[in-house]
Structure formats: structure tokens, C-alpha cells
PDB file of N, CA, C, O and CB in Angstrom:
ATOM      1  N   GLY A   1      -2.010  -1.253  -3.763  1.00  0.00           N
ATOM      2  CA  GLY A   1      -3.285  -0.966  -4.404  1.00  0.00           C
ATOM      3  C   GLY A   1      -3.556  -1.677  -5.668  1.00  0.00           C
ATOM      4  O   GLY A   1      -2.634  -2.418  -6.009  1.00  0.00           O
ATOM      5  N   GLY A   2      -4.383  -1.651  -6.302  1.00  0.00           N
ATOM      6  CA  GLY A   2      -4.722  -1.991  -7.455  1.00  0.00           C
ATOM      7  C   GLY A   2      -5.349  -3.364  -7.669  1.00  0.00           C
ATOM      8  O   GLY A   2      -6.269  -3.710  -6.929  1.00  0.00           O
ATOM      9  N   GLY A   3      -4.895  -4.189  -8.661  1.00  0.00           N
ATOM     10  CA  GLY A   3      -5.365  -5.591  -8.535  1.00  0.00           C
ATOM     11  C   GLY A   3      -4.703  -6.301  -7.691  1.00  0.00           C
ATOM     12  O   GLY A   3      -5.190  -7.376  -7.344  1.00  0.00           O
ATOM     13  N   VAL A   4      -3.455  -5.881  -7.166  1.00  0.00           N
ATOM     14  CA  VAL A   4      -2.678  -6.545  -6.249  1.00  0.00           C
ATOM     15  C   VAL A   4      -3.343  -6.870  -5.055  1.00  0.00           C
ATOM     16  O   VAL A   4      -3.179  -7.953  -4.492  1.00  0.00           O
ATOM     17  CB  VAL A   4      -1.589  -5.849  -5.968  1.00  0.00           C
ATOM     18  N   SER A   5      -4.345  -5.673  -4.499  1.00  0.00           N
ATOM     19  CA  SER A   5      -4.917  -5.789  -3.331  1.00  0.00           C
ATOM     20  C   SER A   5      -5.720  -6.636  -3.164  1.00  0.00           C
ATOM     21  O   SER A   5      -5.973  -6.920  -1.993  1.00  0.00           O
ATOM     22  CB  SER A   5      -5.374  -4.907  -2.987  1.00  0.00           C
ATOM     23  N   ARG A   6      -6.351  -7.285  -4.133  1.00  0.00           N
ATOM     24  CA  ARG A   6      -7.270  -8.766  -4.242  1.00  0.00           C
ATOM     25  C   ARG A   6      -6.745  -9.907  -3.474  1.00  0.00           C
ATOM     26  O   ARG A   6      -7.395 -10.777  -2.894  1.00  0.00           O
ATOM     27  CB  ARG A   6      -7.341  -9.369  -5.782  1.00  0.00           C
ATOM     28  N   ALA A   7      -5.193  -9.740  -3.577  1.00  0.00           N
ATOM     29  CA  ALA A   7      -4.484 -11.136  -2.734  1.00  0.00           C
ATOM     30  C   ALA A   7      -4.525 -10.838  -1.487  1.00  0.00           C
ATOM     31  O   ALA A   7      -3.976 -11.663  -0.756  1.00  0.00           O
ATOM     32  CB  ALA A   7      -2.899 -11.555  -3.020  1.00  0.00           C
ATOM     33  N   GLY A   8      -5.082  -9.759  -0.888  1.00  0.00           N
ATOM     34  CA  GLY A   8      -5.356  -9.598   0.611  1.00  0.00           C
ATOM     35  C   GLY A   8      -4.187  -9.953   1.283  1.00  0.00           C
ATOM     36  O   GLY A   8      -3.062  -9.542   1.002  1.00  0.00           O
ATOM     37  N   GLY A   9      -4.586 -11.008   2.500  1.00  0.00           N
ATOM     38  CA  GLY A   9      -3.718 -11.288   3.587  1.00  0.00           C
ATOM     39  C   GLY A   9      -2.372 -12.248   2.865  1.00  0.00           C
ATOM     40  O   GLY A   9      -1.267 -12.389   3.390  1.00  0.00           O
ATOM     41  N   GLN A  10      -2.740 -12.741   1.755  1.00  0.00           N
ATOM     42  CA  GLN A  10      -1.819 -13.598   1.059  1.00  0.00           C
ATOM     43  C   GLN A  10      -0.720 -12.766   0.824  1.00  0.00           C
ATOM     44  O   GLN A  10       0.359 -13.110   1.307  1.00  0.00           O
ATOM     45  CB  GLN A  10      -2.346 -14.216  -0.205  1.00  0.00           C
ATOM     46  N   LEU A  11      -0.800 -11.616   0.096  1.00  0.00           N
ATOM     47  CA  LEU A  11       0.407 -10.813  -0.055  1.00  0.00           C
ATOM     48  C   LEU A  11       0.944 -10.094   1.157  1.00  0.00           C
ATOM     49  O   LEU A  11       2.137 -10.096   1.458  1.00  0.00           O
ATOM     50  CB  LEU A  11       0.172  -9.846  -1.052  1.00  0.00           C
ATOM     51  N   LEU A  12      -0.285  -9.297   2.036  1.00  0.00           N
ATOM     52  CA  LEU A  12      -0.070  -8.621   3.130  1.00  0.00           C
ATOM     53  C   LEU A  12       0.540  -9.237   4.122  1.00  0.00           C
ATOM     54  O   LEU A  12       1.345  -8.461   4.637  1.00  0.00           O
ATOM     55  CB  LEU A  12      -1.061  -8.169   3.533  1.00  0.00           C
ATOM     56  N   ASN A  13       0.532 -10.497   4.740  1.00  0.00           N
ATOM     57  CA  ASN A  13       0.943 -11.143   5.697  1.00  0.00           C
ATOM     58  C   ASN A  13       2.373 -11.399   5.516  1.00  0.00           C
ATOM     59  O   ASN A  13       3.008 -11.477   6.567  1.00  0.00           O
ATOM     60  CB  ASN A  13       0.192 -12.212   5.862  1.00  0.00           C
ATOM     61  N   PRO A  14       3.024 -11.548   4.428  1.00  0.00           N
ATOM     62  CA  PRO A  14       4.346 -11.968   4.215  1.00  0.00           C
ATOM     63  C   PRO A  14       5.291 -10.615   3.927  1.00  0.00           C
ATOM     64  O   PRO A  14       6.519 -10.572   4.013  1.00  0.00           O
ATOM     65  CB  PRO A  14       4.347 -13.043   2.976  1.00  0.00           C
ATOM     66  N   VAL A  15       4.381  -9.516   3.558  1.00  0.00           N
ATOM     67  CA  VAL A  15       5.300  -8.127   3.701  1.00  0.00           C
ATOM     68  C   VAL A  15       5.562  -7.535   4.935  1.00  0.00           C
ATOM     69  O   VAL A  15       6.505  -6.778   5.165  1.00  0.00           O
ATOM     70  CB  VAL A  15       4.730  -7.020   3.010  1.00  0.00           C
ATOM     71  N   ILE A  16       4.448  -8.005   5.962  1.00  0.00           N
ATOM     72  CA  ILE A  16       4.568  -7.768   7.293  1.00  0.00           C
ATOM     73  C   ILE A  16       5.227  -8.050   7.742  1.00  0.00           C
ATOM     74  O   ILE A  16       5.837  -7.285   8.489  1.00  0.00           O
ATOM     75  CB  ILE A  16       3.999  -7.960   7.917  1.00  0.00           C
ATOM     76  N   ASN A  17       5.555  -9.310   7.605  1.00  0.00           N
ATOM     77  CA  ASN A  17       6.717 -10.277   8.187  1.00  0.00           C
ATOM     78  C   ASN A  17       8.020  -9.741   7.780  1.00  0.00           C
ATOM     79  O   ASN A  17       8.802  -9.416   8.674  1.00  0.00           O
ATOM     80  CB  ASN A  17       6.624 -11.835   7.639  1.00  0.00           C
ATOM     81  N   TYR A  18       8.404  -9.587   6.391  1.00  0.00           N
ATOM     82  CA  TYR A  18       9.495  -8.805   6.168  1.00  0.00           C
ATOM     83  C   TYR A  18       9.603  -7.626   6.848  1.00  0.00           C
ATOM     84  O   TYR A  18      10.659  -7.574   7.479  1.00  0.00           O
ATOM     85  CB  TYR A  18       9.593  -8.553   4.973  1.00  0.00           C
ATOM     86  N   LEU A  19       8.824  -6.537   6.972  1.00  0.00           N
ATOM     87  CA  LEU A  19       9.142  -5.469   7.673  1.00  0.00           C
ATOM     88  C   LEU A  19       9.364  -5.996   9.002  1.00  0.00           C
ATOM     89  O   LEU A  19      10.468  -5.617   9.395  1.00  0.00           O
ATOM     90  CB  LEU A  19       8.160  -4.422   7.588  1.00  0.00           C
ATOM     91  N   ASP A  20       8.932  -6.517   9.620  1.00  0.00           N
ATOM     92  CA  ASP A  20       9.110  -6.977  10.982  1.00  0.00           C
ATOM     93  C   ASP A  20      10.546  -7.475  11.042  1.00  0.00           C
ATOM     94  O   ASP A  20      11.260  -7.156  11.993  1.00  0.00           O
ATOM     95  CB  ASP A  20       8.056  -8.102  11.389  1.00  0.00           C
ATOM     96  N   ASP A  21      10.980  -8.229  10.078  1.00  0.00           N
ATOM     97  CA  ASP A  21      12.564  -8.682  10.116  1.00  0.00           C
ATOM     98  C   ASP A  21      13.648  -7.851   9.779  1.00  0.00           C
ATOM     99  O   ASP A  21      14.775  -7.980  10.258  1.00  0.00           O
ATOM    100  CB  ASP A  21      12.807  -9.723   9.267  1.00  0.00           C
ATOM    101  N   PHE A  22      13.260  -6.859   8.822  1.00  0.00           N
ATOM    102  CA  PHE A  22      14.457  -6.175   8.253  1.00  0.00           C
ATOM    103  C   PHE A  22      13.978  -4.651   8.529  1.00  0.00           C
ATOM    104  O   PHE A  22      14.603  -3.882   7.799  1.00  0.00           O
ATOM    105  CB  PHE A  22      14.780  -6.576   6.526  1.00  0.00           C
ATOM    106  N   THR A  23      13.292  -4.165   9.154  1.00  0.00           N
ATOM    107  CA  THR A  23      12.854  -2.837   9.901  1.00  0.00           C
ATOM    108  C   THR A  23      13.531  -2.467  11.175  1.00  0.00           C
ATOM    109  O   THR A  23      13.022  -3.125  12.082  1.00  0.00           O
ATOM    110  CB  THR A  23      11.415  -2.902  10.254  1.00  0.00           C
ATOM    111  N   TRP A  24      14.421  -1.725  11.588  1.00  0.00           N
ATOM    112  CA  TRP A  24      14.385  -0.863  12.848  1.00  0.00           C
ATOM    113  C   TRP A  24      13.364  -0.876  13.742  1.00  0.00           C
ATOM    114  O   TRP A  24      12.479  -0.086  13.411  1.00  0.00           O
ATOM    115  CB  TRP A  24      14.458   0.365  12.566  1.00  0.00           C
ATOM    116  N   PRO A  25      13.135  -1.490  14.785  1.00  0.00           N
ATOM    117  CA  PRO A  25      11.816  -1.326  15.741  1.00  0.00           C
ATOM    118  C   PRO A  25      11.469   0.027  15.788  1.00  0.00           C
ATOM    119  O   PRO A  25      10.294   0.344  15.602  1.00  0.00           O
ATOM    120  CB  PRO A  25      12.003  -1.807  17.264  1.00  0.00           C
ATOM    121  N   LEU A  26      12.473   1.016  16.049  1.00  0.00           N
ATOM    122  CA  LEU A  26      11.980   2.405  16.069  1.00  0.00           C
ATOM    123  C   LEU A  26      11.198   3.016  14.878  1.00  0.00           C
ATOM    124  O   LEU A  26      10.248   3.792  14.983  1.00  0.00           O
ATOM    125  CB  LEU A  26      13.094   3.216  16.268  1.00  0.00           C
ATOM    126  N   MET A  27      11.633   2.640  13.959  1.00  0.00           N
ATOM    127  CA  MET A  27      11.181   3.048  12.606  1.00  0.00           C
ATOM    128  C   MET A  27       9.772   2.530  12.284  1.00  0.00           C
ATOM    129  O   MET A  27       8.872   3.175  11.746  1.00  0.00           O
ATOM    130  CB  MET A  27      12.170   2.533  11.542  1.00  0.00           C
ATOM    131  N   ARG A  28       9.729   1.034  12.777  1.00  0.00           N
ATOM    132  CA  ARG A  28       8.460   0.087  12.443  1.00  0.00           C
ATOM    133  C   ARG A  28       7.458   0.291  12.922  1.00  0.00           C
ATOM    134  O   ARG A  28       6.372   0.195  12.351  1.00  0.00           O
ATOM    135  CB  ARG A  28       8.505  -1.110  12.697  1.00  0.00           C
ATOM    136  N   LYS A  29       7.705   0.708  14.414  1.00  0.00           N
ATOM    137  CA  LYS A  29       6.418   1.367  15.277  1.00  0.00           C
ATOM    138  C   LYS A  29       5.397   1.742  14.797  1.00  0.00           C
ATOM    139  O   LYS A  29       4.267   1.279  14.951  1.00  0.00           O
ATOM    140  CB  LYS A  29       6.611   2.411  15.917  1.00  0.00           C
ATOM    141  N   ASP A  30       5.857   2.903  13.974  1.00  0.00           N
ATOM    142  CA  ASP A  30       4.895   4.074  13.226  1.00  0.00           C
ATOM    143  C   ASP A  30       4.328   3.681  11.801  1.00  0.00           C
ATOM    144  O   ASP A  30       3.734   4.524  11.129  1.00  0.00           O
ATOM    145  CB  ASP A  30       5.800   5.504  12.963  1.00  0.00           C
ATOM    146  N   VAL A  31       4.548   2.194  11.284  1.00  0.00           N
ATOM    147  CA  VAL A  31       4.311   2.029   9.814  1.00  0.00           C
ATOM    148  C   VAL A  31       3.142   1.033  10.137  1.00  0.00           C
ATOM    149  O   VAL A  31       3.154   0.214  11.056  1.00  0.00           O
ATOM    150  CB  VAL A  31       5.693   1.428   8.778  1.00  0.00           C
ATOM    151  N   ALA A  32       2.142   1.232   9.245  1.00  0.00           N
ATOM    152  CA  ALA A  32       0.848   0.500   9.196  1.00  0.00           C
ATOM    153  C   ALA A  32       0.609   0.219   7.860  1.00  0.00           C
ATOM    154  O   ALA A  32       0.695   1.114   7.018  1.00  0.00           O
ATOM    155  CB  ALA A  32      -0.320   1.237   9.781  1.00  0.00           C
ATOM    156  N   LEU A  33       0.256  -1.172   7.503  1.00  0.00           N
ATOM    157  CA  LEU A  33      -0.118  -1.684   6.277  1.00  0.00           C
ATOM    158  C   LEU A  33      -1.392  -1.887   6.007  1.00  0.00           C
ATOM    159  O   LEU A  33      -1.981  -2.475   6.914  1.00  0.00           O
ATOM    160  CB  LEU A  33       0.423  -2.716   6.061  1.00  0.00           C
ATOM    161  N   HIS A  34      -2.081  -1.592   5.016  1.00  0.00           N
ATOM    162  CA  HIS A  34      -3.512  -1.673   4.772  1.00  0.00           C
ATOM    163  C   HIS A  34      -3.625  -2.000   3.524  1.00  0.00           C
ATOM    164  O   HIS A  34      -2.905  -1.456   2.687  1.00  0.00           O
ATOM    165  CB  HIS A  34      -4.276  -0.520   5.041  1.00  0.00           C
ATOM    166  N   ILE A  35      -4.624  -3.021   3.151  1.00  0.00           N
ATOM    167  CA  ILE A  35      -5.263  -3.205   1.613  1.00  0.00           C
ATOM    168  C   ILE A  35      -5.810  -1.984   1.304  1.00  0.00           C
ATOM    169  O   ILE A  35      -6.397  -1.259   2.106  1.00  0.00           O
ATOM    170  CB  ILE A  35      -6.458  -4.345   1.421  1.00  0.00           C
ATOM    171  N   ALA A  36      -5.597  -1.735   0.028  1.00  0.00           N
ATOM    172  CA  ALA A  36      -6.010  -0.403  -0.590  1.00  0.00           C
ATOM    173  C   ALA A  36      -7.583  -0.694  -0.813  1.00  0.00           C
ATOM    174  O   ALA A  36      -8.035  -1.765  -1.219  1.00  0.00           O
ATOM    175  CB  ALA A  36      -5.115  -0.002  -2.112  1.00  0.00           C
ATOM    176  N   GLN A  37      -8.289   0.381  -0.495  1.00  0.00           N
ATOM    177  CA  GLN A  37     -10.068   0.547  -0.756  1.00  0.00           C
ATOM    178  C   GLN A  37     -10.393   0.784  -1.949  1.00  0.00           C
ATOM    179  O   GLN A  37     -11.521   0.422  -2.285  1.00  0.00           O
ATOM    180  CB  GLN A  37     -10.824   1.700  -0.044  1.00  0.00           C
ATOM    181  N   LEU A  38      -9.552   1.436  -2.923  1.00  0.00           N
ATOM    182  CA  LEU A  38      -9.496   1.516  -4.281  1.00  0.00           C
ATOM    183  C   LEU A  38      -9.649   0.389  -5.253  1.00  0.00           C
ATOM    184  O   LEU A  38     -10.318   0.318  -6.284  1.00  0.00           O
ATOM    185  CB  LEU A  38      -8.445   2.017  -4.497  1.00  0.00           C
ATOM    186  N   GLN A  39      -8.848  -0.488  -4.655  1.00  0.00           N
ATOM    187  CA  GLN A  39      -8.404  -1.699  -5.698  1.00  0.00           C
ATOM    188  C   GLN A  39      -8.159  -1.068  -7.066  1.00  0.00           C
ATOM    189  O   GLN A  39      -7.151  -0.361  -7.081  1.00  0.00           O
ATOM    190  CB  GLN A  39      -9.633  -2.934  -5.887  1.00  0.00           C
ATOM    191  N   ASN A  40      -8.810  -1.142  -8.190  1.00  0.00           N
ATOM    192  CA  ASN A  40      -8.407  -1.196  -9.518  1.00  0.00           C
ATOM    193  C   ASN A  40      -8.464   0.268 -10.049  1.00  0.00           C
ATOM    194  O   ASN A  40      -8.018   0.644 -11.132  1.00  0.00           O
ATOM    195  CB  ASN A  40      -9.296  -2.189 -10.328  1.00  0.00           C
ATOM    196  N   ASP A  41      -9.108   1.058  -9.079  1.00  0.00           N
ATOM    197  CA  ASP A  41      -9.405   2.200  -9.400  1.00  0.00           C
ATOM    198  C   ASP A  41      -8.079   3.092  -8.807  1.00  0.00           C
ATOM    199  O   ASP A  41      -8.006   4.296  -9.054  1.00  0.00           O
ATOM    200  CB  ASP A  41     -10.853   2.511  -8.866  1.00  0.00           C
ATOM    201  N   ALA A  42      -7.188   2.494  -8.119  1.00  0.00           N
ATOM    202  CA  ALA A  42      -6.408   3.685  -7.426  1.00  0.00           C
ATOM    203  C   ALA A  42      -5.509   4.065  -8.469  1.00  0.00           C
ATOM    204  O   ALA A  42      -5.531   5.296  -8.493  1.00  0.00           O
ATOM    205  CB  ALA A  42      -5.573   3.319  -6.017  1.00  0.00           C
ATOM    206  N   GLY A  43      -4.826   3.687  -9.234  1.00  0.00           N
ATOM    207  CA  GLY A  43      -4.032   4.056 -10.652  1.00  0.00           C
ATOM    208  C   GLY A  43      -4.725   5.150 -11.369  1.00  0.00           C
ATOM    209  O   GLY A  43      -4.310   6.296 -11.542  1.00  0.00           O
ATOM    210  N   LEU A  44      -5.608   4.737 -11.679  1.00  0.00           N
ATOM    211  CA  LEU A  44      -6.646   6.049 -12.274  1.00  0.00           C
ATOM    212  C   LEU A  44      -6.804   7.169 -11.549  1.00  0.00           C
ATOM    213  O   LEU A  44      -6.479   8.296 -11.923  1.00  0.00           O
ATOM    214  CB  LEU A  44      -8.093   5.695 -12.448  1.00  0.00           C
ATOM    215  N   LEU A  45      -7.389   6.834 -10.325  1.00  0.00           N
ATOM    216  CA  LEU A  45      -7.482   8.169  -9.194  1.00  0.00           C
ATOM    217  C   LEU A  45      -5.989   8.897  -8.855  1.00  0.00           C
ATOM    218  O   LEU A  45      -5.764  10.037  -8.447  1.00  0.00           O
ATOM    219  CB  LEU A  45      -8.125   7.530  -7.533  1.00  0.00           C
ATOM    220  N   GLY A  46      -5.338   8.126  -9.086  1.00  0.00           N
ATOM    221  CA  GLY A  46      -3.995   8.716  -8.658  1.00  0.00           C
ATOM    222  C   GLY A  46      -3.551   9.662  -9.804  1.00  0.00           C
ATOM    223  O   GLY A  46      -3.068  10.773  -9.586  1.00  0.00           O
ATOM    224  N   ALA A  47      -3.760   9.117 -11.106  1.00  0.00           N
ATOM    225  CA  ALA A  47      -3.077  10.007 -12.259  1.00  0.00           C
ATOM    226  C   ALA A  47      -3.980  11.218 -12.235  1.00  0.00           C
ATOM    227  O   ALA A  47      -3.538  12.336 -12.500  1.00  0.00           O
ATOM    228  CB  ALA A  47      -3.027   9.262 -13.876  1.00  0.00           C
ATOM    229  N   ALA A  48      -5.261  10.997 -11.913  1.00  0.00           N
ATOM    230  CA  ALA A  48      -6.155  12.164 -12.337  1.00  0.00           C
ATOM    231  C   ALA A  48      -5.995  13.124 -11.348  1.00  0.00           C
ATOM    232  O   ALA A  48      -6.237  14.291 -11.657  1.00  0.00           O
ATOM    233  CB  ALA A  48      -7.660  11.831 -12.502  1.00  0.00           C
ATOM    234  N   ALA A  49      -5.560  12.810  -9.987  1.00  0.00           N
ATOM    235  CA  ALA A  49      -5.151  13.616  -8.802  1.00  0.00           C
ATOM    236  C   ALA A  49      -3.905  14.655  -9.401  1.00  0.00           C
ATOM    237  O   ALA A  49      -3.864  15.885  -9.362  1.00  0.00           O
ATOM    238  CB  ALA A  49      -4.593  12.508  -7.467  1.00  0.00           C
ATOM    239  N   GLN A  50      -2.910  13.680  -9.969  1.00  0.00           N
ATOM    240  CA  GLN A  50      -1.803  14.181 -10.522  1.00  0.00           C
ATOM    241  C   GLN A  50      -2.076  15.422 -11.802  1.00  0.00           C
ATOM    242  O   GLN A  50      -1.589  16.548 -11.904  1.00  0.00           O
ATOM    243  CB  GLN A  50      -1.052  12.880 -11.025  1.00  0.00           C
ATOM    244  N   ALA A  51      -2.827  14.861 -12.481  1.00  0.00           N
ATOM    245  CA  ALA A  51      -3.183  16.166 -13.799  1.00  0.00           C
ATOM    246  C   ALA A  51      -3.925  17.070 -12.734  1.00  0.00           C
ATOM    247  O   ALA A  51      -3.479  18.208 -12.587  1.00  0.00           O
ATOM    248  CB  ALA A  51      -4.487  15.627 -15.499  1.00  0.00           C
ATOM    249  N   LEU A  52      -4.766  16.767 -12.149  1.00  0.00           N
ATOM    250  CA  LEU A  52      -5.383  18.345 -11.447  1.00  0.00           C
ATOM    251  C   LEU A  52      -4.161  19.266 -10.553  1.00  0.00           C
ATOM    252  O   LEU A  52      -4.268  20.477 -10.358  1.00  0.00           O
ATOM    253  CB  LEU A  52      -6.840  17.922 -10.077  1.00  0.00           C
ATOM    254  N   GLU A  53      -3.324  18.660 -10.202  1.00  0.00           N
ATOM    255  CA  GLU A  53      -2.325  19.055  -9.450  1.00  0.00           C
ATOM    256  C   GLU A  53      -1.548  20.272 -10.644  1.00  0.00           C
ATOM    257  O   GLU A  53      -1.173  21.388 -10.282  1.00  0.00           O
ATOM    258  CB  GLU A  53      -1.369  17.585  -8.908  1.00  0.00           C
ATOM    259  N   ARG A  54      -1.478  19.959 -11.507  1.00  0.00           N
ATOM    260  CA  ARG A  54      -0.450  20.593 -12.525  1.00  0.00           C
ATOM    261  C   ARG A  54      -1.573  21.605 -13.071  1.00  0.00           C
ATOM    262  O   ARG A  54      -1.036  22.600 -13.558  1.00  0.00           O
ATOM    263  CB  ARG A  54       0.342  19.411 -13.830  1.00  0.00           C
ATOM    264  N   VAL A  55      -2.871  21.639 -13.126  1.00  0.00           N
ATOM    265  CA  VAL A  55      -3.739  22.408 -13.863  1.00  0.00           C
ATOM    266  C   VAL A  55      -3.773  23.762 -13.032  1.00  0.00           C
ATOM    267  O   VAL A  55      -4.469  24.703 -13.413  1.00  0.00           O
ATOM    268  CB  VAL A  55      -5.167  21.677 -14.062  1.00  0.00           C
TER     269      VAL A  55
END
């Protein structure tokens, strides 16, 4: 998430390849990776959600 999500496939594809190489197939089959849709708002919204849970 965050600004890193702007890298898109340039970052996502190597991560997927790494997971394919180093994760047991039984565990990997249920894992899906996606580019964050919240982009730079991800951290702020996550912090707000944490704060609301503690109130």
C-alpha cells in the first residue's frame, strides 16, 4: 500500500515470483496479492481505524 503501490507490476510481479519460489504450494494456493487501492491514504486510514478501535 501507500506510495509503493504506484510501482504496480514492477514491484508486484517479482514479489509473486518470490512467493511462488519459496512458499509451499498448499499454502500459496490461497494467497492473492493485489495493488492497494487506497494508495497514499492507506497509512492514514489504518491509523484512524486503530484509533477508533481504542475509543
